C-alpha positions in Angstrom: -2.9 -5.6 -23.8 -0.7 -8.5 -22.2 1.9 -6.0 -22.1 0.1 -3.1 -20.0 -0.7 -5.7 -17.3 2.9 -6.4 -17.5 4.0 -3.3 -17.1 1.6 -2.0 -14.4 2.9 -5.3 -12.7 5.8 -4.4 -12.8 5.2 -0.5 -11.7 3.3 -1.9 -9.2 5.9 -4.2 -7.6 8.8 -1.4 -7.8 6.2 1.0 -6.0 5.2 -1.5 -3.1 9.6 -2.6 -2.7 10.2 1.7 -2.8 7.1 1.4 -0.1 9.2 -1.3 2.0 13.1 0.6 1.3 11.7 3.8 2.8 10.2 1.8 5.9 12.8 0.3 7.0 15.5 3.2 6.5 12.8 5.0 8.8 13.2 2.5 11.1 9.5 1.2 11.2 8.7 -2.7 11.1 6.6 -2.9 8.4 3.7 -6.0 8.0 1.5 -7.1 10.3 1.2 -7.2 14.5 1.5 -11.2 15.0 4.7 -11.5 16.4 5.0 -13.4 19.6 7.9 -12.0 21.7 7.2 -8.5 20.3 4.6 -5.6 19.8 4.5 -2.4 17.7 4.5 0.9 18.9 4.1 3.3 16.4 5.9 0.9 13.8 8.5 0.2 16.0 9.0 -3.6 18.0 9.2 -3.5 21.8 10.1 -6.7 23.6 7.1 -8.2 25.5 9.3 -9.7 28.7 6.9 -12.3 29.4 6.4 -13.6 26.3 10.5 -12.6 25.5 11.2 -15.4 28.4 9.2 -18.6 26.5 11.5 -17.6 23.2 14.8 -17.9 25.0 13.4 -21.2 26.2 12.8 -22.6 23.2 15.6 -21.3 21.1 17.9 -22.9 23.9 16.2 -26.1 23.8 16.2 -25.8 20.1 19.2 -25.1 18.9 21.2 -27.7 21.9 20.3 -29.8 18.8 18.5 -32.6 20.7 15.0 -31.9 19.9 13.0 -31.6 17.0 10.0 -29.4 16.9 7.1 -32.2 18.0 9.6 -33.2 20.9 10.1 -29.9 21.6 6.6 -29.6 22.2 6.0 -31.8 23.9 8.7 -31.1 26.4 6.8 -27.7 26.8 3.6 -29.1 27.5 5.1 -31.5 30.1 7.7 -29.3 31.9 5.9 -25.8 31.1 2.3 -26.7 31.1 2.4 -25.2 27.4 -0.2 -25.6 24.8 0.3 -24.3 21.5 
């Protein structure tokens, strides 16, 4: 019984990987719609300009190497009134 269950799990895993691969080949982004800075439209990502500005700000400040996550959160709250 255990070997049958293991074989079924392997087959399920292969089917899932195949489905993801086909989605990527078609340019469709698999997964949920919880993207900040982007939205999904018919499986394709579109940039939301207002949200993307915040993403760029966070990336630029963090990549300077002067702030960690906590300090960056404080900066965003103080300078831009952004709460988590």
